[in-house]
C-alpha positions as CSV (number, residue, x, y, z in Angstrom):
1,M,-0.1,-0.1,0.1
2,T,1.1,3.6,-1.2
3,E,2.2,5.6,2.1
4,S,2.9,9.1,2.6
5,V,6.6,9.9,3.5
6,P,6.1,10.3,7.4
7,Q,4.1,7.0,7.4
8,W,6.7,5.2,5.4
9,W,9.6,6.7,7.2
10,A,8.3,5.6,10.6
11,R,7.2,2.1,9.5
12,R,10.9,1.8,8.1
13,Q,12.4,3.1,11.3
14,W,10.3,0.1,13.1
15,S,11.2,-2.6,10.9
16,K,14.8,-1.9,10.8
17,G,15.1,-0.8,14.4
18,A,16.9,2.7,13.6
19,A,16.5,6.3,14.0
20,V,18.0,6.4,10.4
21,P,17.1,3.6,8.3
22,Y,18.5,4.9,5.3
23,A,21.6,7.2,5.8
24,V,22.0,10.2,3.6
25,G,23.6,9.4,0.3
26,T,22.5,5.9,0.2
27,Y,20.9,6.0,-3.0
28,R,23.0,9.0,-4.4
29,A,24.1,7.0,-7.4
30,D,20.6,5.9,-8.3
31,W,19.3,9.6,-8.4
32,Q,22.3,11.5,-9.8
33,R,21.1,10.4,-13.2
34,Y,18.1,12.6,-12.8
35,P,19.1,16.2,-12.2
36,A,15.6,17.3,-12.9
37,L,14.2,15.4,-10.2
38,V,16.9,16.5,-8.0
39,R,16.0,20.1,-8.4
40,Q,12.2,19.1,-7.9
41,F,12.8,17.3,-4.6
42,H,12.6,19.6,-1.3
43,P,13.3,18.0,2.1
44,E,11.0,20.7,3.7
45,L,8.1,19.1,1.8
46,N,8.8,15.6,2.8
47,A,9.3,15.5,6.6
48,G,13.0,16.5,6.1
49,V,13.8,13.2,4.4
50,V,16.3,14.0,1.7
51,L,16.2,12.3,-1.8
52,S,19.2,10.1,-1.3
53,Q,17.4,8.3,1.6
54,I,14.7,7.3,-0.4
55,P,14.9,4.0,-2.7
56,P,13.9,4.6,-6.3
57,A,11.6,1.7,-6.2
58,A,9.9,2.8,-2.8
59,D,6.1,2.6,-2.8
60,V,6.0,6.0,-1.2
61,Y,3.9,9.2,-2.2
62,V,6.7,12.2,-2.3
63,Q,5.9,15.7,-3.1
64,W,7.8,17.3,-5.6
65,E,8.0,21.0,-6.9
66,C,8.8,22.1,-10.4
67,D,10.8,25.0,-11.6
68,A,7.9,27.0,-12.2
69,G,6.4,26.4,-8.6
70,H,3.9,23.5,-9.4
71,R,3.5,21.2,-6.3
72,F,2.5,17.7,-7.1
73,I,2.5,14.1,-5.6
74,A,4.0,11.0,-7.2
75,T,6.0,8.0,-6.4
76,P,9.7,7.8,-7.3
77,Q,8.7,5.1,-10.1
78,E,6.0,7.4,-11.5
79,Q,8.4,10.4,-11.5
80,R,11.4,8.5,-13.2
81,S,9.2,7.2,-15.9
82,R,7.6,10.8,-16.4
83,P,9.5,12.4,-19.8
84,G,7.7,9.5,-22.0
85,G,8.2,10.2,-25.5
86,T,8.5,14.0,-25.3
87,R,11.7,16.0,-25.2
88,R,10.3,19.1,-23.4
89,R,11.8,20.1,-19.9
90,S,8.1,20.3,-18.7
91,A,7.6,16.5,-19.0
92,W,8.6,16.3,-15.7
93,C,6.0,18.0,-14.3
94,P,2.2,17.2,-15.0
95,W,0.7,20.5,-14.9
96,C,3.6,22.0,-17.1
97,A,3.3,19.0,-19.7
98,E,-0.5,19.5,-19.6
99,L,-0.1,23.5,-20.4
100,A,2.5,22.8,-23.0
101,A,0.3,20.3,-24.8
102,P,-3.0,20.8,-23.9
103,G,-5.6,18.1,-25.1
104,R,-7.6,18.5,-28.3
105,V,-11.4,19.4,-27.8
106,R,-13.7,17.7,-30.0
107,R,-17.2,19.0,-30.6
108,P,-20.0,16.4,-30.9
109,D,-21.7,16.2,-34.4
110,P,-25.3,15.7,-34.1
111,D,-25.6,14.3,-37.6
112,A,-22.8,11.7,-37.1
113,G,-23.9,8.1,-36.3
114,V,-23.2,4.8,-36.9
115,H,-24.7,2.3,-39.5
116,I,-26.5,-0.9,-38.4
117,C,-23.3,-2.6,-39.9
118,G,-21.0,-0.8,-37.5
119,H,-19.3,1.6,-39.8
120,A,-19.2,5.4,-39.4
121,R,-21.7,7.5,-40.9
122,D,-20.0,10.3,-42.7
123,P,-22.5,13.4,-43.2
124,R,-20.3,14.7,-46.1
125,R,-21.3,11.6,-48.1
126,I,-24.8,10.6,-49.6
127,E,-25.1,7.4,-48.0
128,S,-28.5,6.4,-49.0
129,D,-29.0,4.8,-52.7
130,P,-32.6,3.9,-54.1
131,D,-31.4,0.5,-55.1
132,D,-29.0,-0.3,-52.5
133,D,-29.7,0.5,-48.5
134,R,-25.9,-0.4,-47.7
135,C,-23.4,2.1,-46.2
136,Y,-20.9,3.6,-48.5
137,L,-17.8,1.6,-47.1
138,C,-19.8,-1.5,-47.5
139,R,-20.4,-0.9,-51.4
140,R,-16.9,0.2,-51.7
141,L,-15.6,-3.3,-50.0
142,D,-17.8,-5.1,-52.5
143,R,-16.2,-3.6,-55.1
144,T,-12.6,-4.7,-54.4
145,A,-11.2,-8.2,-55.0
146,L,-11.1,-8.8,-51.2
147,S,-14.6,-9.1,-49.8
148,R,-15.3,-7.7,-46.3
149,E,-15.5,-10.9,-44.8
150,E,-12.0,-12.0,-46.0
151,L,-10.6,-8.8,-45.1
152,V,-11.8,-8.9,-41.6
153,A,-10.8,-12.4,-41.2
154,L,-7.1,-11.1,-41.5
155,A,-7.6,-9.1,-38.3
156,A,-6.4,-10.7,-34.8
157,P,-9.0,-12.5,-32.9
158,A,-11.0,-10.4,-30.6
159,S,-9.4,-7.3,-31.7
160,R,-12.5,-5.0,-32.9
161,V,-12.5,-1.9,-30.5
162,A,-14.4,1.4,-30.9
163,L,-12.5,4.4,-31.7
164,S,-13.8,7.9,-31.1
165,R,-13.7,10.4,-33.9
166,E,-15.3,13.5,-35.1
167,N,-17.6,11.6,-37.4
168,G,-18.8,9.0,-35.3
169,T,-17.2,5.6,-34.3
170,A,-15.1,3.7,-36.6
171,A,-14.5,0.1,-36.5
172,R,-11.0,-0.5,-35.8
173,Y,-9.1,-3.8,-35.9
174,S,-5.6,-5.0,-34.8
175,W,-4.0,-6.7,-38.2
176,Q,-1.2,-9.2,-38.1
177,C,1.6,-8.8,-40.7
178,P,2.0,-12.2,-42.6
179,E,5.8,-11.8,-41.9
180,G,5.2,-12.3,-38.0
181,H,5.9,-8.5,-37.3
182,P,3.8,-6.8,-34.3
183,A,0.4,-6.4,-35.0
184,Y,-1.0,-2.7,-36.0
185,A,-4.3,-1.2,-35.6
186,A,-6.2,0.4,-38.5
187,T,-9.6,0.7,-39.8
188,V,-10.8,-1.3,-42.6
189,E,-11.2,1.9,-44.7
190,R,-7.5,2.8,-44.1
191,I,-6.5,-0.8,-45.3
192,L,-8.5,-0.5,-48.3
193,G,-6.8,2.8,-48.8
194,G,-3.3,1.1,-48.9
195,R,-2.4,1.0,-45.4
196,R,-0.2,-2.0,-44.3
197,C,2.3,-3.3,-41.8
198,P,4.3,-0.2,-40.7
199,V,7.4,-2.3,-40.5
200,C,7.1,-3.6,-43.9
201,R,6.5,-0.1,-45.2
202,N,9.6,1.3,-43.3
203,A,11.8,-1.6,-44.5
204,R,10.8,-1.3,-48.2
205,G,13.7,-0.1,-50.3
206,G,16.1,0.0,-47.3
207,A,16.5,-2.7,-44.6
208,A,14.6,-5.2,-46.4
209,G,17.1,-5.7,-48.9
210,V,19.9,-6.1,-46.4
211,P,20.9,-9.5,-44.9
212,V,20.3,-9.6,-41.1
213,G,23.4,-8.4,-39.0
214,Q,24.6,-6.2,-42.0
215,A,25.5,-2.8,-41.7
216,F,24.4,-0.4,-44.4
217,R,23.8,3.1,-45.4
218,S,20.3,4.2,-44.4
219,D,18.3,7.2,-45.6
220,R,16.1,7.0,-42.5
221,A,18.9,7.4,-40.1
222,P,18.2,10.8,-38.0
223,R,20.9,13.6,-38.1
224,P,23.3,13.8,-35.1
225,A,21.5,15.1,-31.9
226,S,24.9,16.9,-30.8
227,A,28.1,18.2,-32.1
228,A,29.8,15.7,-30.0
229,E,28.9,12.6,-31.9
230,P,30.5,13.9,-35.3
231,E,33.7,15.1,-33.1
232,L,33.8,11.7,-31.5
233,R,33.4,10.2,-35.1
234,R,36.3,12.1,-36.5
235,R,38.7,11.2,-33.6
236,V,38.1,7.4,-34.1
237,A,38.7,7.9,-37.7
238,E,42.0,9.5,-37.0
239,R,42.8,6.4,-35.0
240,L,41.4,3.5,-37.0
241,A,41.6,2.7,-40.5
242,V,37.9,1.7,-40.8
243,D,34.9,2.5,-43.0
244,L,32.6,4.7,-41.1
245,E,30.0,5.8,-43.8
246,C,27.6,3.1,-42.7
247,N,24.9,4.5,-40.0
248,A,22.6,1.3,-39.8
249,V,22.5,-2.3,-38.9
250,R,19.8,-4.6,-39.8
251,V,18.4,-6.6,-36.9
252,A,16.3,-9.5,-36.9
253,R,13.1,-8.1,-34.8
254,P,11.4,-4.8,-35.4
255,F,12.8,-1.6,-33.4
256,Y,10.0,0.8,-33.2
257,D,8.4,-0.3,-36.4
258,H,11.9,-0.6,-38.1
259,L,14.1,-3.5,-38.9
260,E,17.1,-1.3,-38.7
261,V,18.9,0.6,-35.8
262,W,21.0,3.8,-36.2
263,P,24.3,3.7,-33.9
264,D,26.2,6.6,-33.5
265,I,29.1,5.2,-35.0
266,V,29.1,2.0,-37.1
267,I,32.3,0.0,-37.3
268,P,31.5,-2.8,-40.2
269,E,34.9,-4.3,-39.9
270,L,34.6,-5.1,-36.2
271,R,31.0,-5.6,-36.0
272,V,30.7,-2.9,-33.1
273,A,28.7,-0.1,-32.6
274,V,29.7,2.9,-30.4
275,E,26.9,5.0,-28.9
276,Y,27.5,8.5,-27.3
277,D,25.0,9.1,-24.4
278,T,24.3,12.5,-22.5
279,I,21.3,13.1,-20.4
280,G,20.8,16.3,-22.9
281,R,19.8,20.0,-22.3
282,H,16.8,19.3,-20.2
283,G,17.8,16.2,-18.5
284,L,15.3,13.9,-20.6
285,E,17.8,11.9,-22.7
286,H,19.0,8.2,-21.8
287,V,17.0,8.3,-18.6
288,G,13.7,6.2,-17.4
289,P,11.8,4.9,-20.2
290,R,14.6,5.9,-22.8
291,E,17.2,3.9,-20.7
292,A,15.1,0.8,-21.2
293,S,15.0,1.7,-24.9
294,D,18.6,1.6,-24.9
295,R,18.8,-1.7,-23.4
296,R,16.5,-3.0,-26.0
297,K,18.7,-1.9,-28.9
298,D,21.8,-3.2,-27.2
299,R,20.0,-6.6,-27.2
300,L,18.9,-6.5,-30.8
301,L,22.5,-5.7,-32.0
302,R,24.2,-8.4,-29.9
303,A,21.4,-11.1,-31.0
304,V,22.7,-10.5,-34.5
305,G,26.5,-10.7,-33.7
306,W,27.5,-7.3,-32.7
307,E,28.6,-5.7,-29.6
308,V,28.0,-2.1,-28.2
309,V,30.2,0.3,-26.5
310,R,28.3,3.1,-24.9
311,V,30.4,6.4,-23.9
312,R,28.0,7.4,-20.9
313,C,28.6,10.9,-19.6
314,R,28.3,11.7,-16.2
315,P,25.9,11.5,-14.3
316,L,24.6,8.4,-16.5
317,S,26.5,5.1,-15.3
318,A,27.3,2.0,-17.5
319,L,24.8,-0.2,-19.0
320,G,27.0,-2.9,-20.6
321,P,30.3,-4.6,-19.7
322,F,32.4,-2.5,-22.3
323,D,30.7,0.9,-21.5
324,V,32.9,3.8,-20.8
325,E,32.0,6.5,-18.3
326,A,33.4,10.0,-19.5
327,S,32.6,13.4,-19.0
328,G,33.1,14.6,-22.7
329,V,34.7,13.6,-25.9
330,T,38.8,13.7,-25.4
331,D,41.6,11.7,-26.5
332,A,41.5,9.6,-23.3
333,V,38.2,8.5,-24.1
334,V,39.1,7.3,-27.4
335,D,42.0,5.4,-25.8
336,R,39.5,3.5,-23.5
337,I,37.2,3.0,-26.4
338,L,40.2,1.3,-28.3
339,S,40.9,-0.7,-25.4
340,A,37.3,-1.9,-25.1
341,L,37.5,-3.0,-28.9
342,G,40.6,-4.9,-27.9
343,E,38.7,-6.7,-25.1
344,I,35.7,-7.6,-27.7
345,R,37.6,-8.6,-30.8
346,G,41.2,-9.2,-29.7
347,E,44.0,-6.7,-29.6
348,L,45.7,-8.3,-32.5
349,I,42.6,-7.6,-35.0
350,V,42.4,-4.1,-33.6
351,D,45.9,-3.4,-34.1
352,A,45.6,-4.5,-37.7
353,Y,43.3,-1.6,-38.4
354,R,45.2,1.1,-36.1
355,R,46.6,4.2,-37.9
């Protein structure tokens, strides 16, 4: 049962038989990766208990105060997973996040409705026909080579859900790709319009023609997030005679609707990917859910015979056995990367590529 900080602290004092069950600094290493949360935590709002005395997994309601002065209550786990998929600094505070991206207000349409067949009624279309009382979508389905029954049969079992939209309620199904990719949701009308598996669509003309585990040049790879990544690439190129033109690796399983991942530096000769990780300008990068994404990315690379070396800038800690903790891009960091490459592939192999 989730408790307030005073209740939780008193129970811990009783269970451990000590006036201070957790000394100051006990969990400093766990919280230092979240500088935004360190700023939001105030001991005077939490019975004098400091943040480094609270375990990150503790089931306790903690009071936080953001930089804008908003006060709110959340457990440590809830707050650590707060950033989600956004890159705004306001993501750490639920009040600021709501003000930054207010929800869309939908007005009810009195003319909207649902046909007896379950398809949405669109007031912009003439649905009635003197010779055919079926709705527009049903008539369109009959004109296609694939009947409605055959099309819906492709959907996963028990996957029909109601989706609210301006023109009524659309029947939405979860469709399973024949290639075994994760199921995706779409209406029958969108399937008829050409929508297919997003993984297959993204792989077409790119990763689909590349063998699993091979590095290649992808047009879908994002641009470097900071100037530090090109600088690290330049320093590595000065030390190793390898081809760094590739920017993607074909993986066996989808990674966010893609069959490719985009490491910061790809070394095909050694089958090693180098990543440069910082918490970013607002302390949102590579923490919380994004750390879980990094771990998943590393697992996909290792599953196809690659290894990963992450340069983790403080306060981030190492994720893998060959990660390098640093404070920036320096020659000493490059030396440690080369040392890690020697551990992975052998010093003799790496020496063959040294300049």
